[in-house]
Every structure is written in structure tokens, then in C-alpha cells.
C-alpha positions as a LaTeX table, in Angstrom:
\begin{tabular}{lrrr}
\hline
Residue & $x$ (\AA) & $y$ (\AA) & $z$ (\AA) \\
\hline
Met1 & $-39.41$ & 45.54 & 15.86 \\
Asn2 & $-41.27$ & 46.67 & 18.61 \\
Ala3 & $-40.11$ & 47.03 & 22.01 \\
Gly4 & $-41.98$ & 43.39 & 22.96 \\
Asp5 & $-39.50$ & 42.19 & 20.03 \\
Arg6 & $-36.25$ & 43.74 & 21.78 \\
Gln7 & $-37.46$ & 42.74 & 25.06 \\
Ser8 & $-37.45$ & 39.10 & 24.15 \\
Arg9 & $-34.08$ & 38.78 & 22.35 \\
Ile10 & $-31.08$ & 37.19 & 24.38 \\
Pro11 & $-28.93$ & 39.92 & 25.75 \\
Trp12 & $-25.75$ & 40.77 & 23.63 \\
Pro13 & $-23.09$ & 39.90 & 26.44 \\
Leu14 & $-24.78$ & 36.83 & 27.16 \\
Gly15 & $-25.00$ & 36.02 & 23.26 \\
Thr16 & $-21.27$ & 36.79 & 22.93 \\
Leu17 & $-20.67$ & 33.92 & 26.04 \\
Leu18 & $-22.88$ & 31.36 & 24.64 \\
Ala19 & $-21.33$ & 31.79 & 21.05 \\
Arg20 & $-17.67$ & 30.90 & 22.98 \\
Leu21 & $-19.38$ & 27.96 & 24.83 \\
Pro22 & $-19.44$ & 24.11 & 22.41 \\
Gln23 & $-22.11$ & 24.03 & 20.60 \\
Thr24 & $-22.77$ & 20.29 & 20.79 \\
Pro25 & $-24.84$ & 20.39 & 23.85 \\
Pro26 & $-27.41$ & 22.34 & 22.62 \\
Ser27 & $-27.57$ & 20.58 & 19.48 \\
Ala28 & $-27.89$ & 17.21 & 21.69 \\
Ala29 & $-30.17$ & 18.69 & 23.65 \\
Leu30 & $-32.34$ & 19.73 & 20.54 \\
Ala31 & $-31.70$ & 16.07 & 18.97 \\
Thr32 & $-33.01$ & 14.34 & 22.29 \\
Ala33 & $-36.07$ & 16.65 & 22.85 \\
Leu34 & $-36.90$ & 15.53 & 18.91 \\
Asn35 & $-36.21$ & 11.95 & 19.65 \\
Phe36 & $-38.35$ & 11.84 & 22.83 \\
Gly37 & $-40.68$ & 13.97 & 22.33 \\
Leu38 & $-41.74$ & 15.86 & 18.82 \\
Lys39 & $-40.71$ & 13.03 & 16.33 \\
Arg40 & $-43.87$ & 11.05 & 17.09 \\
Gly41 & $-45.56$ & 13.74 & 15.19 \\
Leu42 & $-43.57$ & 13.90 & 12.19 \\
Glu43 & $-44.76$ & 12.38 & 9.22 \\
Pro44 & $-42.42$ & 9.26 & 7.81 \\
Glu45 & $-42.36$ & 10.65 & 4.63 \\
Ala46 & $-40.46$ & 13.52 & 5.86 \\
Leu47 & $-38.59$ & 11.95 & 7.89 \\
Glu48 & $-37.12$ & 9.59 & 5.08 \\
Arg49 & $-36.57$ & 13.04 & 3.22 \\
Leu50 & $-34.42$ & 14.52 & 6.20 \\
Ser51 & $-32.53$ & 10.64 & 6.01 \\
Gly52 & $-28.68$ & 11.65 & 6.22 \\
Arg53 & $-29.10$ & 15.32 & 5.71 \\
Ile54 & $-27.83$ & 17.51 & 8.17 \\
Val55 & $-29.78$ & 20.80 & 9.11 \\
Arg56 & $-28.49$ & 23.48 & 11.15 \\
Leu57 & $-30.49$ & 26.03 & 13.28 \\
Val58 & $-28.49$ & 29.50 & 14.00 \\
Val59 & $-30.22$ & 31.64 & 16.47 \\
Arg60 & $-28.63$ & 34.95 & 15.85 \\
Asp61 & $-28.80$ & 36.59 & 19.27 \\
Ala62 & $-27.98$ & 33.43 & 21.31 \\
Gly63 & $-24.82$ & 32.70 & 19.01 \\
Leu64 & $-25.85$ & 29.52 & 18.88 \\
Arg65 & $-25.55$ & 27.23 & 15.90 \\
Leu66 & $-27.63$ & 24.14 & 16.95 \\
Thr67 & $-26.38$ & 21.28 & 14.12 \\
Leu68 & $-28.67$ & 18.05 & 13.43 \\
Ser69 & $-29.10$ & 15.05 & 11.59 \\
Phe70 & $-31.34$ & 12.15 & 10.86 \\
Asp71 & $-29.69$ & 9.00 & 10.66 \\
Gly72 & $-33.64$ & 6.78 & 9.58 \\
Arg73 & $-34.15$ & 6.67 & 13.26 \\
Tyr74 & $-32.57$ & 9.47 & 15.47 \\
Phe75 & $-31.70$ & 12.68 & 15.20 \\
Arg76 & $-28.34$ & 13.06 & 16.29 \\
Ala77 & $-26.31$ & 16.16 & 16.82 \\
Arg78 & $-23.46$ & 17.16 & 14.70 \\
Pro79 & $-20.32$ & 18.87 & 15.31 \\
Ser80 & $-21.29$ & 22.93 & 14.61 \\
Ala81 & $-18.25$ & 22.40 & 11.66 \\
Ala82 & $-20.09$ & 19.61 & 9.63 \\
Arg83 & $-21.18$ & 21.36 & 6.56 \\
Ala84 & $-24.99$ & 21.74 & 6.68 \\
Asp85 & $-27.10$ & 21.10 & 3.78 \\
Val86 & $-29.47$ & 23.58 & 4.74 \\
Thr87 & $-28.91$ & 26.88 & 7.55 \\
Ile88 & $-31.95$ & 28.45 & 9.36 \\
Thr89 & $-31.53$ & 31.56 & 11.11 \\
Ala90 & $-33.20$ & 33.38 & 13.17 \\
Ser91 & $-33.56$ & 35.15 & 16.70 \\
Thr92 & $-34.88$ & 33.57 & 19.61 \\
His93 & $-38.13$ & 35.59 & 19.78 \\
Asp94 & $-38.69$ & 34.93 & 16.33 \\
Phe95 & $-37.98$ & 31.07 & 16.71 \\
Ala96 & $-40.16$ & 31.66 & 19.90 \\
Leu97 & $-42.69$ & 32.73 & 17.70 \\
Leu98 & $-43.02$ & 30.38 & 15.13 \\
Ala99 & $-42.99$ & 27.76 & 18.02 \\
Leu100 & $-45.84$ & 29.08 & 19.23 \\
Arg101 & $-47.74$ & 29.71 & 16.04 \\
Arg102 & $-48.04$ & 33.46 & 16.40 \\
Glu103 & $-45.75$ & 34.15 & 13.54 \\
Asp104 & $-45.80$ & 32.67 & 10.07 \\
Pro105 & $-42.60$ & 31.63 & 8.49 \\
Asp106 & $-43.20$ & 33.38 & 5.25 \\
Thr107 & $-43.96$ & 36.79 & 7.05 \\
Leu108 & $-40.60$ & 36.06 & 8.74 \\
Phe109 & $-38.62$ & 35.34 & 5.63 \\
Phe110 & $-40.31$ & 38.10 & 4.03 \\
Ala111 & $-39.96$ & 40.57 & 6.58 \\
Arg112 & $-35.94$ & 39.27 & 6.48 \\
Arg113 & $-36.02$ & 38.43 & 10.31 \\
Leu114 & $-35.74$ & 34.69 & 9.22 \\
Thr115 & $-33.18$ & 33.27 & 6.60 \\
Met116 & $-32.68$ & 30.02 & 4.78 \\
Glu117 & $-29.35$ & 28.88 & 2.74 \\
Gly118 & $-28.80$ & 26.21 & 0.94 \\
Asp119 & $-30.90$ & 23.60 & $-0.04$ \\
Thr120 & $-33.78$ & 25.58 & $-0.16$ \\
Glu121 & $-36.50$ & 22.47 & $-1.06$ \\
Leu122 & $-35.16$ & 20.65 & 2.41 \\
Gly123 & $-35.89$ & 23.93 & 4.41 \\
Leu124 & $-39.13$ & 23.68 & 3.17 \\
Val125 & $-39.53$ & 20.04 & 4.09 \\
Val126 & $-38.06$ & 21.16 & 7.78 \\
Arg127 & $-40.35$ & 23.97 & 8.25 \\
Asn128 & $-43.30$ & 21.95 & 7.05 \\
Met129 & $-42.30$ & 19.47 & 9.64 \\
Leu130 & $-42.17$ & 22.25 & 12.42 \\
Asp131 & $-45.54$ & 23.23 & 11.43 \\
Ala132 & $-46.76$ & 19.73 & 11.48 \\
Val133 & $-45.61$ & 19.54 & 15.22 \\
Asp134 & $-48.14$ & 19.84 & 18.06 \\
Thr135 & $-45.95$ & 22.30 & 20.27 \\
Ser136 & $-48.89$ & 22.58 & 22.70 \\
Met137 & $-46.84$ & 20.96 & 25.37 \\
Leu138 & $-43.98$ & 23.72 & 24.92 \\
Thr139 & $-46.08$ & 26.70 & 24.73 \\
Glu140 & $-45.98$ & 27.38 & 28.93 \\
Arg141 & $-42.35$ & 26.93 & 28.84 \\
Ile142 & $-41.75$ & 29.38 & 25.58 \\
Glu143 & $-43.52$ & 31.93 & 26.68 \\
Arg144 & $-41.51$ & 31.30 & 30.75 \\
Gly145 & $-38.42$ & 31.50 & 28.71 \\
Leu146 & $-39.54$ & 34.82 & 26.92 \\
Ala147 & $-40.46$ & 36.29 & 30.13 \\
Phe148 & $-37.29$ & 35.22 & 31.75 \\
Leu149 & $-35.36$ & 37.03 & 28.59 \\
Arg150 & $-37.68$ & 40.51 & 29.35 \\
Arg151 & $-36.24$ & 40.23 & 32.98 \\
Leu152 & $-32.80$ & 39.50 & 32.31 \\
Arg153 & $-32.60$ & 42.29 & 29.76 \\
Ala154 & $-33.70$ & 44.95 & 32.39 \\
His155 & $-30.86$ & 44.01 & 34.36 \\
Leu156 & $-28.01$ & 43.79 & 31.66 \\
Pro157 & $-26.63$ & 46.75 & 29.38 \\
Ser158 & $-28.25$ & 47.19 & 26.02 \\
His159 & $-26.28$ & 46.56 & 22.88 \\
\hline
\end{tabular}
């Protein structure tokens, strides 16, 4: 990991705090974003394969467990205690790199920076869906978020 990668991670005091907060609100925010902006770009066959399944994204350094399901029409937040069919784990920085298309999921997986547990076939469906989504409208926001994290880390103790 290079210095830029470390600087784009959630500082541990903030990650520790976030891990103690309820996880449903961030899950609901992700479900809303998927329903209103990103779902249009997803293939119906992939959505059908997600129907009734629970997917969890764990953002390691942020202490977040984003848990979602798809009911056939909408993505819905699920309680973080719900049993996930697949769990995909990475750091904030690595999820941002994936969204920005600056890193390939396979590269992160083989470098052990991205892990997948549970139904790996479902995980591949999720991965392929995310690859198909046009995230260009989010690029500026993601870049600003990473810049904010770098500034924040400069003012907080390292772990």
C-alpha cells in the first residue's frame, strides 16, 4: 500500500465511532441511491438473480456494514444482523477505486484487499452489475470525498 492509499482511508478514530452507530441509515442511503440513480443501468437478468437475496458490503476502515436486498422492484436496507447471502469487504479507498474504474476487482481480490464470503456466484453477479453501472456522474463526488479523507487524516492521529 502506498502513502496515497493510506491517506485515503477513514482515520481509525472516526472508523471506530462509525462502527458503533446504527448501520441501517447508511444502508438505506445506498439503497436509495441504487433505486433512484443507478438501477436504470442494471440488466434485468442480474436484478432477477438478486431478487430475495441479501448482499452486505463491509467497508473495513469505516466500520460500516451496508446490508441490502432487492425485492424485485426496489433495493431495500436490511438490518446489519440479517444473514447475508454474500459479503464483500474492502476499504473505503478500494471501493472508491472500483467505482472510479481505476482498479480491477480481480486485482484487489488477488492482492487480498477485497474479500468475498458466502455465495461467490452471487458475488460475481454483484461485481458484474457494478461493472456495468455508469458511475461517471459520481466521479467528482468520489474524488472530493477522497480529498476530504486526506485532509482529515492530516489532522487526526494515526493508528
